[in-house]
C-alpha positions as MATLAB code, in Angstrom:
seq = 'MRKPSPACFKVFGAAAENGSMKYFFDYKLAERYGYGMAVYIAAETSDLQRAIDLTNTRRLRAGRRLIEDARTEDVLSAMRNTGLLPTETDEAEQASRARLAEAQRIAAKQLKRG';
ca = [
       0.071   -0.040   -0.153;
       1.517    3.301   -1.040;
       1.841    6.298    1.442;
      -0.689    9.090    1.268;
       0.549   12.204   -0.356;
       0.576   15.574    1.637;
      -2.153   16.872   -0.778;
      -4.668   14.276    0.605;
      -4.535   16.106    3.931;
      -5.846   19.318    2.648;
      -9.306   17.803    2.249;
      -9.720   17.689    5.995;
      -9.479   21.436    7.073;
      -7.958   22.361   10.308;
      -6.825   18.720   11.176;
      -4.572   18.849    8.142;
      -3.430   22.448    8.506;
      -1.329   21.735   11.686;
      -0.279   18.380   10.288;
      -1.484   16.402   13.334;
      -3.711   14.192   11.396;
      -0.586   12.418    9.767;
       0.294   11.133   13.366;
      -3.033    9.370   13.709;
      -2.907    7.619   10.181;
      -2.574    3.850   10.604;
      -1.642    1.600    7.630;
      -3.166   -1.398    9.652;
      -6.470    0.500    9.629;
      -6.201    1.154    6.020;
      -5.707   -2.611    5.218;
      -8.826   -3.503    7.512;
     -11.191   -0.714    6.549;
      -9.810    0.848    3.390;
      -7.813    3.861    2.753;
     -10.680    6.291    2.666;
     -11.953    5.214    6.037;
      -8.478    5.218    7.561;
      -8.110    8.782    6.476;
     -11.453    9.658    7.863;
     -10.632    7.929   11.337;
      -7.336    9.822   11.318;
      -9.118   13.169   10.726;
     -11.670   12.480   13.307;
      -9.002   11.487   16.018;
      -6.983   14.562   15.167;
      -9.980   16.724   15.601;
     -10.832   15.045   18.994;
      -7.104   15.641   20.078;
      -7.270   19.435   19.107;
     -10.421   19.779   21.056;
      -8.829   18.048   24.012;
      -5.874   20.408   23.801;
      -8.066   23.454   23.871;
      -9.855   22.049   26.907;
      -6.674   20.998   28.611;
      -5.489   24.721   28.176;
      -8.534   26.016   29.969;
      -8.230   23.311   32.662;
      -4.523   24.044   33.291;
      -5.267   27.719   33.761;
      -8.047   26.855   36.250;
      -5.615   24.264   38.178;
      -7.916   21.367   37.240;
      -6.656   17.853   36.172;
      -5.868   17.393   32.486;
      -7.846   15.035   30.129;
      -5.975   12.212   28.515;
      -5.010   12.489   24.917;
      -7.079   10.953   22.078;
      -6.675    7.366   21.158;
      -7.755    5.927   17.985;
      -9.617    3.143   19.715;
     -12.011    5.833   21.213;
     -12.835    7.062   17.699;
     -13.308    3.464   16.394;
     -15.460    2.678   19.460;
     -17.676    5.790   18.737;
     -17.863    4.851   15.071;
     -19.042    1.268   15.968;
     -21.715    2.577   18.486;
     -23.069    4.911   15.800;
     -23.104    2.359   12.964;
     -20.321    3.837   10.837;
     -18.200    0.816   11.297;
     -19.287   -2.922   11.859;
     -19.031   -4.234   15.496;
     -16.289   -6.639   16.506;
     -18.917   -9.350   16.518;
     -20.048   -8.556   13.098;
     -16.569   -8.775   11.650;
     -15.894  -12.151   13.577;
     -19.375  -13.523   12.272;
     -18.302  -12.348    8.710;
     -14.860  -14.207    9.065;
     -16.498  -17.432   10.412;
     -19.135  -17.386    7.462;
     -16.080  -16.876    4.874;
     -14.417  -19.921    6.642;
     -17.529  -21.982    6.535;
     -18.203  -21.151    2.922;
     -14.542  -21.945    2.002;
     -14.925  -25.426    3.633;
     -18.210  -26.021    1.835;
     -16.519  -25.165   -1.525;
     -13.571  -27.564   -0.819;
     -16.039  -30.272    0.265;
     -18.186  -29.852   -2.993;
     -14.962  -30.147   -5.077;
     -13.982  -33.329   -3.415;
     -17.449  -34.843   -3.732;
     -17.144  -33.917   -7.459;
     -13.969  -35.768   -7.913;
     -14.767  -38.894   -6.299;
];
């Protein structure tokens, strides 16, 4: 899989302007969900981190506890909860169905042969 060009980051506005989106891009996500969805996840995570940074600035001035940094897992969880991504069980069921279909195909071939 080829690396994204810097031009692709221009699509996502403020997240791309400061270059933070590239720190959240994950090639494993691109392999799993496709390149476009991986870029979208990186942009969402970057936006979340920017909001956390602004909130932490206010909390620091007020002497309050800081919020933890954004994690890609948090964005993936939110996307699953809203239906933008399949749930883990859906993915496991799909993999199980694919294995079953493959086993049935192999069994059918063996029956044809003999």
